[in-house]
Backbone as CSV, one residue per row, in Angstrom:
resi,resn,N_x,N_y,N_z,CA_x,CA_y,CA_z,C_x,C_y,C_z
1,UNK,-178.846,-151.971,-229.138,-179.570,-150.700,-228.964,-180.588,-150.482,-230.118
2,UNK,-181.815,-150.091,-229.813,-182.790,-150.027,-230.802,-182.527,-148.692,-231.661
3,UNK,-183.211,-148.570,-232.843,-182.905,-147.462,-233.718,-183.383,-146.167,-233.032
4,UNK,-184.316,-146.149,-232.211,-184.885,-144.896,-231.571,-183.716,-144.393,-230.589
5,UNK,-183.176,-145.329,-229.884,-182.095,-145.054,-228.898,-180.846,-144.494,-229.663
6,UNK,-180.494,-145.132,-230.730,-179.381,-144.771,-231.558,-179.520,-143.418,-232.119
7,UNK,-180.701,-143.104,-232.637,-180.962,-141.804,-233.244,-180.838,-140.729,-232.113
8,UNK,-181.502,-141.002,-230.986,-181.535,-140.050,-229.847,-180.081,-139.746,-229.390
9,UNK,-179.159,-140.821,-229.341,-177.821,-140.622,-228.922,-177.131,-139.837,-230.007
10,UNK,-177.427,-140.012,-231.173,-176.769,-139.244,-232.268,-177.219,-137.730,-232.083
11,UNK,-178.547,-137.554,-231.941,-179.085,-136.249,-231.749,-178.299,-135.524,-230.614
12,UNK,-178.147,-136.131,-229.497,-177.512,-135.558,-228.245,-176.061,-135.260,-228.519
13,UNK,-175.443,-136.031,-229.255,-173.927,-135.795,-229.556,-173.769,-134.656,-230.546
14,UNK,-174.722,-134.449,-231.538,-174.673,-133.326,-232.474,-175.065,-132.066,-231.726
15,UNK,-176.099,-132.115,-230.881,-176.504,-130.911,-230.155,-175.403,-130.491,-229.200
16,UNK,-174.680,-131.410,-228.605,-173.492,-131.035,-227.798,-172.426,-130.365,-228.624
17,UNK,-172.144,-130.863,-229.831,-171.069,-130.132,-230.625,-171.595,-128.667,-231.023
18,UNK,-172.836,-128.627,-231.307,-173.393,-127.218,-231.651,-173.278,-126.298,-230.390
19,UNK,-173.731,-126.773,-229.267,-173.772,-126.012,-228.036,-172.332,-125.614,-227.540
20,UNK,-171.421,-126.555,-227.853,-170.011,-126.378,-227.351,-169.313,-125.312,-228.078
21,UNK,-169.876,-124.845,-229.272,-169.135,-123.931,-230.107,-169.669,-122.545,-229.781
22,UNK,-169.158,-121.891,-228.711,-169.581,-120.564,-228.277,-169.066,-119.326,-228.966
23,UNK,-167.809,-119.331,-229.133,-167.182,-118.275,-229.674,-167.125,-118.345,-231.295
24,UNK,-166.888,-117.330,-231.981,-166.680,-117.443,-233.488,-165.590,-118.363,-233.791
25,UNK,-164.436,-118.346,-233.124,-163.349,-119.167,-233.399,-163.780,-120.613,-233.193
26,UNK,-164.463,-120.905,-232.130,-164.948,-122.272,-231.896,-165.845,-122.852,-232.968
27,UNK,-166.740,-121.998,-233.336,-167.778,-122.332,-234.398,-166.866,-122.708,-235.678
28,UNK,-166.012,-121.833,-236.128,-165.153,-122.080,-237.420,-164.319,-123.322,-237.131
29,UNK,-163.809,-123.486,-235.919,-162.929,-124.790,-235.738,-163.681,-125.988,-235.839
30,UNK,-164.940,-125.939,-235.225,-165.747,-127.203,-235.287,-166.666,-127.420,-236.344
31,UNK,-166.687,-126.383,-237.311,-167.584,-126.508,-238.397,-167.626,-127.749,-239.172
32,UNK,-166.416,-128.117,-239.588,-166.203,-129.322,-240.470,-166.635,-130.607,-239.832
33,UNK,-166.370,-130.677,-238.466,-166.929,-131.890,-237.704,-168.451,-131.807,-237.758
34,UNK,-169.040,-130.679,-237.410,-170.463,-130.591,-237.303,-171.073,-130.907,-238.619
35,UNK,-170.546,-130.373,-239.682,-170.989,-130.692,-240.970,-170.892,-132.100,-241.366
36,UNK,-169.834,-132.713,-240.985,-169.711,-134.159,-241.283,-170.711,-135.011,-240.487
37,UNK,-170.789,-134.717,-239.268,-171.747,-135.417,-238.356,-173.270,-135.244,-238.899
38,UNK,-173.659,-134.004,-239.163,-175.004,-133.719,-239.587,-175.174,-134.522,-241.073
39,UNK,-174.314,-134.385,-241.895,-174.451,-135.097,-243.183,-174.547,-136.538,-243.031
40,UNK,-173.755,-137.071,-242.193,-173.769,-138.585,-241.978,-175.109,-138.926,-241.306
41,UNK,-175.511,-138.227,-240.310,-176.875,-138.427,-239.710,-178.003,-138.438,-240.684
42,UNK,-178.068,-137.351,-241.405,-179.149,-137.277,-242.391,-179.138,-138.468,-243.367
43,UNK,-177.930,-138.847,-243.883,-177.857,-139.855,-244.747,-178.421,-141.248,-244.196
44,UNK,-178.037,-141.523,-242.941,-178.477,-142.675,-242.242,-180.109,-142.603,-242.177
45,UNK,-180.562,-141.536,-241.838,-182.068,-141.394,-241.607,-182.770,-141.624,-243.007
46,UNK,-182.235,-140.933,-243.968,-182.856,-140.985,-245.353,-182.677,-142.451,-245.967
47,UNK,-181.672,-143.153,-245.776,-181.478,-144.341,-246.360,-182.000,-145.560,-245.515
48,UNK,-182.062,-145.391,-244.193,-182.508,-146.525,-243.420,-183.731,-146.328,-242.615
49,UNK,-183.847,-145.117,-242.038,-185.059,-144.935,-241.028,-186.163,-144.453,-241.850
50,UNK,-186.133,-143.445,-242.657,-187.338,-142.753,-243.378,-188.029,-143.882,-244.303
51,UNK,-187.297,-144.681,-244.970,-188.064,-145.768,-245.799,-188.986,-146.580,-245.019
52,UNK,-188.601,-146.824,-243.737,-189.623,-147.587,-242.802,-190.831,-146.821,-242.609
53,UNK,-190.690,-145.466,-242.457,-191.911,-144.642,-242.183,-192.749,-144.516,-243.403
54,UNK,-192.207,-144.716,-244.635,-193.034,-144.527,-245.844,-194.178,-145.544,-245.937
55,UNK,-194.122,-146.641,-245.158,-195.159,-147.672,-245.263,-196.417,-147.308,-244.418
56,UNK,-196.277,-146.208,-243.585,-197.508,-145.943,-242.812,-197.956,-144.418,-243.128
57,UNK,-199.130,-144.263,-243.657,-199.563,-143.070,-244.135,-199.384,-141.778,-243.312
58,UNK,-199.770,-141.820,-242.031,-199.535,-140.512,-241.318,-198.066,-140.300,-241.103
59,UNK,-197.259,-141.389,-241.145,-195.812,-141.216,-240.886,-195.129,-140.685,-242.178
60,UNK,-195.667,-141.054,-243.343,-195.134,-140.717,-244.630,-194.963,-139.103,-244.600
61,UNK,-196.048,-138.388,-244.166,-195.962,-136.905,-244.272,-194.909,-136.506,-243.322
62,UNK,-194.693,-137.048,-242.158,-193.677,-136.588,-241.179,-192.298,-136.928,-241.707
63,UNK,-192.121,-138.005,-242.431,-190.808,-138.265,-243.066,-190.464,-137.297,-244.136
64,UNK,-191.546,-136.866,-244.940,-191.357,-135.916,-245.993,-190.937,-134.567,-245.530
65,UNK,-191.642,-134.238,-244.323,-191.163,-132.963,-243.648,-189.875,-133.032,-243.121
66,UNK,-189.438,-134.166,-242.538,-188.025,-134.296,-242.113,-186.976,-134.200,-243.216
67,UNK,-187.428,-134.830,-244.347,-186.370,-134.691,-245.400,-186.262,-133.420,-245.948
68,UNK,-187.423,-132.508,-245.888,-187.305,-131.129,-246.341,-186.384,-130.422,-245.327
69,UNK,-186.513,-130.732,-244.091,-185.664,-130.068,-243.101,-184.118,-130.400,-243.354
70,UNK,-183.839,-131.658,-243.804,-182.507,-132.061,-244.084,-181.973,-131.163,-245.336
71,UNK,-182.891,-131.058,-246.246,-182.429,-130.159,-247.451,-182.110,-128.755,-247.054
72,UNK,-182.834,-128.233,-246.074,-182.532,-126.871,-245.646,-181.177,-126.927,-244.956
73,UNK,-180.971,-127.937,-244.038,-179.718,-127.968,-243.258,-178.547,-128.144,-244.171
74,UNK,-178.722,-128.999,-245.229,-177.595,-129.205,-246.170,-177.282,-127.873,-246.916
75,UNK,-178.334,-127.179,-247.257,-178.141,-125.808,-247.985,-177.336,-124.891,-247.011
76,UNK,-177.766,-124.831,-245.810,-177.034,-124.046,-244.884,-175.603,-124.332,-244.687
77,UNK,-175.424,-125.647,-244.602,-174.003,-126.157,-244.435,-173.195,-125.807,-245.666
78,UNK,-173.662,-126.018,-246.808,-173.033,-125.699,-248.073,-172.669,-124.177,-248.164
79,UNK,-173.655,-123.361,-247.760,-173.348,-121.958,-247.708,-172.313,-121.486,-246.758
80,UNK,-172.454,-122.160,-245.693,-171.447,-121.810,-244.488,-170.067,-122.205,-244.817
81,UNK,-169.884,-123.217,-245.683,-168.513,-123.616,-246.018,-167.707,-122.513,-246.700
82,UNK,-168.407,-121.499,-247.329,-167.699,-120.444,-248.022,-168.108,-119.103,-247.354
83,UNK,-168.356,-119.132,-246.131,-168.659,-117.844,-245.388,-167.722,-117.555,-244.263
84,UNK,-167.621,-116.419,-243.799,-166.799,-115.950,-242.665,-167.641,-114.822,-241.951
85,UNK,-167.085,-114.484,-240.805,-167.695,-113.333,-240.112,-169.114,-113.388,-239.786
86,UNK,-169.760,-112.256,-239.751,-171.150,-112.158,-239.384,-172.020,-113.023,-240.122
87,UNK,-171.828,-113.197,-241.460,-172.727,-114.093,-242.220,-172.636,-115.515,-241.731
88,UNK,-171.403,-115.984,-241.472,-171.267,-117.394,-240.936,-172.012,-117.514,-239.569
89,UNK,-171.699,-116.527,-238.668,-172.271,-116.574,-237.430,-173.820,-116.617,-237.386
90,UNK,-174.361,-115.820,-238.317,-175.900,-115.769,-238.403,-176.354,-117.097,-238.851
91,UNK,-175.683,-117.728,-239.906,-176.125,-118.944,-240.397,-175.792,-120.093,-239.452
92,UNK,-174.848,-120.007,-238.580,-174.585,-121.017,-237.610,-175.730,-121.015,-236.530
93,UNK,-176.194,-119.780,-236.255,-177.356,-119.670,-235.298,-178.582,-120.273,-235.986
94,UNK,-178.821,-120.012,-237.189,-179.943,-120.599,-237.942,-179.826,-122.072,-237.970
95,UNK,-178.690,-122.540,-238.296,-178.483,-124.035,-238.386,-178.763,-124.635,-237.136
96,UNK,-178.310,-124.079,-235.978,-178.542,-124.600,-234.682,-180.033,-124.700,-234.361
97,UNK,-180.697,-123.614,-234.652,-182.193,-123.531,-234.432,-182.913,-124.656,-235.278
98,UNK,-182.561,-124.733,-236.591,-183.173,-125.784,-237.449,-182.903,-127.192,-236.977
99,UNK,-181.631,-127.487,-236.527,-181.351,-128.784,-236.067,-182.075,-129.099,-234.826
100,UNK,-182.192,-128.117,-233.873,-182.993,-128.377,-232.712,-184.412,-128.641,-233.061
101,UNK,-185.035,-127.831,-233.878,-186.382,-128.069,-234.375,-186.558,-129.364,-234.920
102,UNK,-185.661,-129.868,-235.780,-185.700,-131.109,-236.438,-185.622,-132.260,-235.384
103,UNK,-184.758,-132.154,-234.465,-184.522,-133.195,-233.466,-185.742,-133.261,-232.559
104,UNK,-186.282,-132.129,-232.075,-187.483,-132.093,-231.336,-188.606,-132.707,-232.021
105,UNK,-188.769,-132.402,-233.283,-189.969,-133.045,-234.062,-189.833,-134.456,-234.202
106,UNK,-188.669,-135.000,-234.385,-188.476,-136.526,-234.548,-188.748,-137.137,-233.100
107,UNK,-188.145,-136.538,-232.154,-188.172,-137.246,-230.823,-189.664,-137.120,-230.244
108,UNK,-190.425,-136.080,-230.555,-191.642,-135.963,-229.986,-192.824,-136.348,-230.772
109,UNK,-192.565,-136.407,-232.083,-193.692,-136.857,-232.947,-193.475,-138.195,-233.697
110,UNK,-192.316,-138.398,-234.296,-191.960,-139.621,-235.081,-191.660,-140.760,-234.206
111,UNK,-190.745,-140.570,-233.214,-190.293,-141.627,-232.415,-191.432,-142.369,-231.622
112,UNK,-192.297,-141.644,-230.983,-193.456,-142.314,-230.231,-194.351,-143.190,-231.249
113,UNK,-194.554,-142.703,-232.388,-195.394,-143.380,-233.363,-194.642,-144.608,-233.873
114,UNK,-193.365,-144.608,-234.154,-192.626,-145.706,-234.559,-192.498,-146.740,-233.436
115,UNK,-192.448,-146.327,-232.261,-192.397,-147.219,-230.981,-193.677,-148.009,-230.940
116,UNK,-194.841,-147.339,-231.220,-196.091,-148.016,-231.117,-196.316,-148.947,-232.243
117,UNK,-195.785,-148.622,-233.435,-196.164,-149.453,-234.680,-195.130,-150.580,-234.998
118,UNK,-193.975,-150.462,-234.414,-192.884,-151.559,-234.696,-192.487,-152.346,-233.477
119,UNK,-192.219,-153.637,-233.706,-191.775,-154.392,-232.548,-190.441,-153.967,-232.094
120,UNK,-190.102,-154.385,-230.835,-188.704,-154.091,-230.270,-187.677,-154.859,-231.003
121,UNK,-187.961,-156.039,-231.445,-186.863,-156.754,-232.225,-186.663,-155.963,-233.574
122,UNK,-187.707,-155.622,-234.204,-187.528,-154.886,-235.540,-186.686,-153.579,-235.284
123,UNK,-187.034,-152.849,-234.246,-186.287,-151.688,-233.879,-184.869,-151.843,-233.533
124,UNK,-184.642,-153.031,-232.902,-183.336,-153.493,-232.546,-182.427,-153.793,-233.781
125,UNK,-183.022,-154.512,-234.719,-182.352,-154.755,-235.925,-181.933,-153.541,-236.798
126,UNK,-182.823,-152.690,-236.847,-182.617,-151.418,-237.533,-181.543,-150.613,-236.798
127,UNK,-181.555,-150.574,-235.424,-180.558,-149.891,-234.754,-179.157,-150.451,-234.975
128,UNK,-179.108,-151.776,-234.957,-177.825,-152.501,-235.254,-177.247,-152.102,-236.577
129,UNK,-178.174,-152.169,-237.530,-177.743,-151.846,-238.974,-177.238,-150.355,-239.066
130,UNK,-177.922,-149.470,-238.373,-177.528,-148.069,-238.384,-176.121,-147.864,-237.745
131,UNK,-175.950,-148.610,-236.617,-174.712,-148.570,-236.025,-173.546,-149.001,-236.815
132,UNK,-173.821,-150.111,-237.633,-172.751,-150.568,-238.558,-172.475,-149.649,-239.662
133,UNK,-173.523,-149.112,-240.203,-173.345,-148.096,-241.367,-172.637,-146.855,-240.844
134,UNK,-172.916,-146.421,-239.642,-172.286,-145.234,-239.071,-170.778,-145.522,-238.941
135,UNK,-170.454,-146.695,-238.516,-168.944,-147.018,-238.314,-168.254,-147.253,-239.710
136,UNK,-168.913,-147.829,-240.546,-168.238,-147.995,-241.860,-168.474,-146.958,-242.884
137,UNK,-169.445,-146.104,-242.670,-169.815,-145.064,-243.701,-170.797,-145.599,-244.639
138,UNK,-171.748,-144.838,-244.970,-172.835,-145.314,-245.799,-172.209,-145.523,-247.250
139,UNK,-172.593,-146.563,-247.869,-172.054,-146.801,-249.299,-172.910,-146.128,-250.255
140,UNK,-172.166,-145.470,-251.147,-172.855,-144.740,-252.291,-173.244,-145.689,-253.394
141,UNK,-172.674,-147.015,-253.299,-173.082,-148.039,-254.268,-174.375,-148.655,-253.864
142,UNK,-174.816,-148.626,-252.657,-175.993,-149.348,-252.117,-177.191,-148.499,-252.372
143,UNK,-178.299,-149.281,-252.722,-179.477,-148.674,-252.959,-180.142,-148.388,-251.568
144,UNK,-180.979,-147.366,-251.471,-181.646,-147.107,-250.272,-182.483,-148.381,-249.721
145,UNK,-182.413,-148.495,-248.478,-183.053,-149.581,-247.807,-184.489,-149.618,-248.070
146,UNK,-185.076,-150.810,-248.149,-186.507,-150.984,-248.278,-186.988,-151.430,-246.863
147,UNK,-188.112,-151.093,-246.610,-188.671,-151.394,-245.239,-188.628,-152.926,-244.986
148,UNK,-187.814,-153.267,-244.007,-187.801,-154.671,-243.684,-188.360,-154.978,-242.296
149,UNK,-188.787,-153.885,-241.707,-189.500,-154.113,-240.502,-190.939,-153.640,-240.505
């Protein structure tokens, strides 16, 4: 599976987790899993996918915007870890909206450009690497990936 398919599948899984948490109790119960999935997804993008984008000038700005969105999502997640009640619910709604905005931006702006700029074999290699990293967990000992595609 190529990297764009891998990321889209990850987006869909995270969106389903967020959408599946309707009541306050469901949101609280699923929060740790949502937090873990979002943090893992962001780390994969930042260490493997976004470095590839840094080599193309118009893409660099999109990658910088996406990283800023990750910072906002991480801040919300950190805040929500210590919240309850209306404050938690409000931030859950904000998080859901920010995640959807982020995914839509990547899928509609970044993915089509990457598909035009990179070969299918390059996209496939990066997708395989991401799948392995997701299964084994990103190493904190490893330096961020350099663009190999």
